[in-house]
N, C-alpha and C positions, 0 to 999 in steps of 0.2 A: 064901604072902605072895599078896595080890592087886596085881595089875599096875597100872599107872597109866592105861591103858587103861581097865580095869574099872572104877576108882575117877571117872575122868573122865565115862564114861557113867552111871554110878550119880547121880552129882551133875545130871548133864542131865537125866537122867527125873527127879529130885526138883523142879528147876525148872519144866520142862514141866508137872508134876502140879501145880504152886503149892506146892510146899515147899522154896521157896529158902531160908528162914531154917533151919530143919531141915538144909539142905546145909551151909548155912555153918557151923553149929556142928558138923557131922561132918567136914568136910574143909579148915578152912582153921587155918591157924598161928596161936599167940597173938601172934606177932610180925609179921604178914602185913601186905604194902604194897599197896596198891591206887591204882589212876592211870586215869582216864580220859582217852583222848588224851595230850596235852601238859599238862594240869591240873597242879595241886599234888597230890602223891599223898597219900592219906590212909595214916596208919601206925596199928597196930595192931588187935587184934581188937576191943576194944571201939569205938573210932573207926569203925572199918568195919561193923562190926555196925549202929551208929545210923546211919550213912550209909545202909545197905539198908534199915534200917527206914522209913526216912522217905521213900526213893526207893517202895517200895512201900506206903506210906501215902498218898501223892500220887497214884498210878495210880488212875483213875476208873472204867477199862475196860479190863479185860486180854482182849485178842482172842485173841492166840495168840504162842507163843514154839517155834520150830521149830529143830532142829539141821539144819543143811545138810551138815556135815561135820566131821570130828574127826580130828588126827592126834597122834601121840604117840612121843616120843623119849626120850633120858637125860634125866631130872629135867624134862622139859617135858611139856606138852600142850597143845593148840589146838583151838579150837571157833569156827565159821561158825556165826552164827545170823542168823536171820530174828525180828525182832520186829513187832508191831502191838499197839498199845493207844494209851489216852487219858492223859492227863496233866494235873493240875490246873493247873499253870503253863505246859508246852508244847504242849499240844493233843494232836491227833491226829498220833502218831509212827508211821511204819512204815519200818523200814530194816533192812540188813543190819549186822552187826558181826561182830569178828573179838577173840575173849579169848583169852590167850595165857597159861598158867597156870605158873610155875617151884615144883617141890615139893622141901621139905627135911621130911626126919623124918615122911616119908608124909603131908602135908600142903601144903596150897599156902601158899607163903611169900609169894608176888609173883603178882597178876595185873593186866595190863593190858588196857583195852578200846580198841580202834581201831575209829570209825566216822565217817562224812561227818558234822559238824555244822551 
């Protein structure tokens, strides 16, 4: 059985290589709940797929996504990211983000993103 650390590292690699949607299909649970800081959570794989797709479509220049650190525990992983991109509505964005993933049935069931807004 593949460990959570191997799975999150594979997902991170897919994101860095520009394959975020493929990673989403492979590693996210049908009932996934995703949340940006304290915003209203997005519930379900279909709704989150559309949210992810819209975000990626609105990025006009993607310069870098770097994994700074990764941690793994019982049914949880955490990733510290550095992102640098231009978004059609938000302009130039470069920031660090922490993402926390809770796993069930070998898939991410809950993910929350923490960053300065």
